[in-house]
Structure formats: C-alpha cells, structure tokens
SEKEKE-521205 format. One record per residue (C-alpha): residue number from 1; residue in three letters; x, y, z. Coordinates in nm, 4 decimals. Example, Ala and Ser with C-alpha at 12.3 -4.5 7.8 and 13.67 -1.06 7.14 Angstrom:
<recs>
@nr:1	rest:ALA	xx:1.2300	yy:-0.4500	zz:0.7800
@nr:2	rest:SER	xx:1.3670	yy:-0.1060	zz:0.7140
</recs>
This chain:
<recs>
@nr:1	rest:UNK	xx:1.0343	yy:-0.6759	zz:1.3121
@nr:2	rest:UNK	xx:0.9828	yy:-0.4674	zz:1.0006
@nr:3	rest:UNK	xx:0.9753	yy:-0.0887	zz:1.0257
@nr:4	rest:UNK	xx:0.7839	yy:0.0976	zz:0.7547
@nr:5	rest:UNK	xx:0.7837	yy:0.4609	zz:0.6410
@nr:6	rest:UNK	xx:0.5468	yy:0.5836	zz:0.3693
@nr:7	rest:UNK	xx:0.5985	yy:0.8783	zz:0.1375
@nr:8	rest:UNK	xx:0.4651	yy:1.0186	zz:-0.1890
@nr:9	rest:UNK	xx:0.1233	yy:1.1345	zz:-0.0790
@nr:10	rest:UNK	xx:-0.0144	yy:1.4696	zz:-0.1841
@nr:11	rest:UNK	xx:-0.2985	yy:1.6518	zz:-0.3540
@nr:12	rest:UNK	xx:-0.4032	yy:1.5740	zz:-0.7090
@nr:13	rest:UNK	xx:-0.7010	yy:1.6387	zz:-0.9341
@nr:14	rest:UNK	xx:-0.9389	yy:1.3602	zz:-1.0303
@nr:15	rest:UNK	xx:-0.7940	yy:1.1553	zz:-1.3118
@nr:16	rest:UNK	xx:-0.4392	yy:1.2240	zz:-1.2031
@nr:17	rest:UNK	xx:-0.1717	yy:0.9929	zz:-1.0690
@nr:18	rest:UNK	xx:0.0414	yy:0.9489	zz:-0.7612
@nr:19	rest:UNK	xx:0.3067	yy:0.6971	zz:-0.6669
@nr:20	rest:UNK	xx:0.3356	yy:0.5997	zz:-0.3040
@nr:21	rest:UNK	xx:0.6564	yy:0.4547	zz:-0.1667
@nr:22	rest:UNK	xx:0.7212	yy:0.2521	zz:0.1444
@nr:23	rest:UNK	xx:1.0725	yy:0.2216	zz:0.2810
@nr:24	rest:UNK	xx:1.1238	yy:-0.0855	zz:0.4959
@nr:25	rest:UNK	xx:1.3873	yy:-0.1852	zz:0.7442
@nr:26	rest:UNK	xx:1.4361	yy:-0.5029	zz:0.9388
@nr:27	rest:UNK	xx:1.6001	yy:-0.8367	zz:0.8809
@nr:28	rest:UNK	xx:1.3053	yy:-1.0308	zz:0.7382
@nr:29	rest:UNK	xx:1.1685	yy:-0.7945	zz:0.4715
@nr:30	rest:UNK	xx:1.2181	yy:-1.0337	zz:0.1809
@nr:31	rest:UNK	xx:1.0089	yy:-1.3012	zz:0.3519
@nr:32	rest:UNK	xx:0.7130	yy:-1.0725	zz:0.4267
@nr:33	rest:UNK	xx:0.4102	yy:-1.0100	zz:0.2164
@nr:34	rest:UNK	xx:0.3392	yy:-0.6388	zz:0.1835
@nr:35	rest:UNK	xx:0.0177	yy:-0.4487	zz:0.1538
@nr:36	rest:UNK	xx:-0.1466	yy:-0.1111	zz:0.1310
@nr:37	rest:UNK	xx:-0.4485	yy:-0.0040	zz:0.3336
@nr:38	rest:UNK	xx:-0.6317	yy:0.3243	zz:0.3541
@nr:39	rest:UNK	xx:-0.8312	yy:0.4998	zz:0.6238
@nr:40	rest:UNK	xx:-1.0764	yy:0.7876	zz:0.6498
@nr:41	rest:UNK	xx:-1.2011	yy:0.9315	zz:0.9800
@nr:42	rest:UNK	xx:-1.5352	yy:0.7514	zz:0.9428
@nr:43	rest:UNK	xx:-1.3991	yy:0.4118	zz:0.8399
@nr:44	rest:UNK	xx:-1.1714	yy:0.1421	zz:0.9735
@nr:45	rest:UNK	xx:-0.8625	yy:0.0699	zz:0.7653
@nr:46	rest:UNK	xx:-0.9671	yy:-0.0691	zz:0.4274
@nr:47	rest:UNK	xx:-0.7645	yy:-0.3208	zz:0.2308
@nr:48	rest:UNK	xx:-0.6319	yy:-0.1789	zz:-0.0962
@nr:49	rest:UNK	xx:-0.3696	yy:-0.4161	zz:-0.2309
@nr:50	rest:UNK	xx:-0.1131	yy:-0.6785	zz:-0.1365
@nr:51	rest:UNK	xx:0.1851	yy:-0.8520	zz:-0.2888
@nr:52	rest:UNK	xx:0.3553	yy:-1.1780	zz:-0.1939
@nr:53	rest:UNK	xx:0.7092	yy:-1.1861	zz:-0.0620
@nr:54	rest:UNK	xx:0.8525	yy:-1.2894	zz:-0.3983
@nr:55	rest:UNK	xx:0.6439	yy:-1.0340	zz:-0.5870
@nr:56	rest:UNK	xx:0.4831	yy:-1.2942	zz:-0.8096
@nr:57	rest:UNK	xx:0.1261	yy:-1.2609	zz:-0.6901
@nr:58	rest:UNK	xx:-0.0824	yy:-0.9505	zz:-0.6262
@nr:59	rest:UNK	xx:-0.4311	yy:-0.8807	zz:-0.4984
@nr:60	rest:UNK	xx:-0.6506	yy:-0.5737	zz:-0.5271
@nr:61	rest:UNK	xx:-0.9731	yy:-0.4537	zz:-0.3801
@nr:62	rest:UNK	xx:-1.2404	yy:-0.4233	zz:-0.6468
@nr:63	rest:UNK	xx:-1.2580	yy:-0.0490	zz:-0.5947
@nr:64	rest:UNK	xx:-0.9028	yy:0.0018	zz:-0.7229
@nr:65	rest:UNK	xx:-0.8625	yy:-0.2912	zz:-0.9616
@nr:66	rest:UNK	xx:-0.7344	yy:-0.1750	zz:-1.2976
@nr:67	rest:UNK	xx:-0.6282	yy:0.1635	zz:-1.1607
@nr:68	rest:UNK	xx:-0.3694	yy:0.0829	zz:-0.8927
@nr:69	rest:UNK	xx:-0.0558	yy:-0.1270	zz:-0.9243
@nr:70	rest:UNK	xx:0.1458	yy:-0.2636	zz:-0.6350
@nr:71	rest:UNK	xx:0.5101	yy:-0.3598	zz:-0.6770
@nr:72	rest:UNK	xx:0.8164	yy:-0.4279	zz:-0.4668
@nr:73	rest:UNK	xx:1.1923	yy:-0.4207	zz:-0.4961
@nr:74	rest:UNK	xx:1.3397	yy:-0.6513	zz:-0.2360
@nr:75	rest:UNK	xx:1.6946	yy:-0.5452	zz:-0.3209
@nr:76	rest:UNK	xx:1.6052	yy:-0.1859	zz:-0.2263
@nr:77	rest:UNK	xx:1.3695	yy:-0.2833	zz:0.0541
@nr:78	rest:UNK	xx:1.0947	yy:-0.0788	zz:-0.1088
@nr:79	rest:UNK	xx:0.7250	yy:-0.1256	zz:-0.1846
@nr:80	rest:UNK	xx:0.5271	yy:0.0954	zz:-0.4193
@nr:81	rest:UNK	xx:0.1685	yy:0.1742	zz:-0.5037
@nr:82	rest:UNK	xx:0.1171	yy:0.3359	zz:-0.8412
@nr:83	rest:UNK	xx:-0.2222	yy:0.5062	zz:-0.8419
@nr:84	rest:UNK	xx:-0.3707	yy:0.6113	zz:-1.1740
@nr:85	rest:UNK	xx:-0.7110	yy:0.7502	zz:-1.2686
@nr:86	rest:UNK	xx:-0.7583	yy:0.8734	zz:-0.9149
@nr:87	rest:UNK	xx:-1.1075	yy:0.9487	zz:-0.7901
@nr:88	rest:UNK	xx:-1.2246	yy:1.1750	zz:-0.5058
@nr:89	rest:UNK	xx:-1.3320	yy:0.8642	zz:-0.3147
@nr:90	rest:UNK	xx:-0.9683	yy:0.7531	zz:-0.3090
@nr:91	rest:UNK	xx:-0.8986	yy:1.0364	zz:-0.0655
@nr:92	rest:UNK	xx:-0.7613	yy:0.8825	zz:0.2539
@nr:93	rest:UNK	xx:-0.4534	yy:0.8243	zz:0.4606
@nr:94	rest:UNK	xx:-0.2647	yy:0.5371	zz:0.3018
@nr:95	rest:UNK	xx:-0.0702	yy:0.2908	zz:0.5113
@nr:96	rest:UNK	xx:0.1979	yy:0.0432	zz:0.4200
@nr:97	rest:UNK	xx:0.1783	yy:-0.2854	zz:0.6096
@nr:98	rest:UNK	xx:0.3691	yy:-0.6124	zz:0.6397
@nr:99	rest:UNK	xx:0.2562	yy:-0.9704	zz:0.6981
@nr:100	rest:UNK	xx:0.4750	yy:-1.2638	zz:0.8052
@nr:101	rest:UNK	xx:0.2697	yy:-1.4910	zz:0.5772
@nr:102	rest:UNK	xx:0.4748	yy:-1.4247	zz:0.2680
@nr:103	rest:UNK	xx:0.3007	yy:-1.6480	zz:0.0147
@nr:104	rest:UNK	xx:-0.0655	yy:-1.6311	zz:0.1146
@nr:105	rest:UNK	xx:-0.1223	yy:-1.3163	zz:0.3206
@nr:106	rest:UNK	xx:-0.4567	yy:-1.2982	zz:0.4935
@nr:107	rest:UNK	xx:-0.5864	yy:-0.9450	zz:0.5409
@nr:108	rest:UNK	xx:-0.5881	yy:-0.9945	zz:0.9173
@nr:109	rest:UNK	xx:-0.2219	yy:-1.1007	zz:0.9220
@nr:110	rest:UNK	xx:-0.0764	yy:-0.7548	zz:0.8527
@nr:111	rest:UNK	xx:0.0597	yy:-0.6727	zz:1.1947
@nr:112	rest:UNK	xx:0.3273	yy:-0.4180	zz:1.1093
@nr:113	rest:UNK	xx:0.2196	yy:-0.0719	zz:0.9978
@nr:114	rest:UNK	xx:0.3702	yy:0.2569	zz:0.8912
@nr:115	rest:UNK	xx:0.2361	yy:0.5922	zz:1.0079
@nr:116	rest:UNK	xx:0.0611	yy:0.6736	zz:0.6811
@nr:117	rest:UNK	xx:0.0697	yy:0.9343	zz:0.4078
@nr:118	rest:UNK	xx:-0.2211	yy:1.1575	zz:0.3058
@nr:119	rest:UNK	xx:-0.3699	yy:1.1350	zz:-0.0416
@nr:120	rest:UNK	xx:-0.6251	yy:1.3979	zz:-0.1419
@nr:121	rest:UNK	xx:-0.8094	yy:1.3835	zz:-0.4731
@nr:122	rest:UNK	xx:-1.0174	yy:1.6834	zz:-0.5775
@nr:123	rest:UNK	xx:-1.2796	yy:1.7133	zz:-0.8489
</recs>
C-alpha cells in the first residue's frame, strides 16, 4: 500500500499562489497514478487533478485548468500541486490520493488517501 502525507496548505489572498506537496511511502509508488481532490463540509470530495505513473499525462477539472499544475518526482516519492491565481472558491481541504491504475486512472480508482491539508483563499 501507499501511505500519503500532504503539506503546504495555508491562507492566501485571492490571486496568490500555494504549492502543495504530498510525500509518499510504499513499495509501488512509481506504478501508481496520483491525484489531488478537495473537500468542503457541504460537498463530497471533488476531483482536482491527476497524473499518470510516468508523469507524461495529466488531467484537470475545468474549474482549475490553466491555474493549477500537477507534477511528480518518482525519485523523491513526491507529488506536487502548484496553485496559481487562487480564488476564494478554491478554499477547501486538499487531499492527495493514489490509484493502482497507473496509465489510465479512473476517478473512482483512487483508493489510497492522505489526511488532507487546509487551503484558505480570502478576498
């Protein structure tokens, strides 16, 4: 199994930037697709972005496309989410997640989750 720990959350003004990090452990990290989800108290976890195991393909929800960038460093067992041009509606707890389907990760296949990191964007 893959264990995930997020960091990098915080409070920022609208238009600002944050970089989230996810530290992974486990013996199959390089074969897993990775993703970021976010949750607010009134919503179920929402898909934000994903990246294939080899890092060659990425996917973004329309709400963050052009503003967020997902990346990974398999040598360091790290996954990142660079968030630029942040909006108040981006406020949520952000979760790192892993899927065993490394090349074509379905949103429902992310079975391993971190505990989350809070991102707050103020006007």
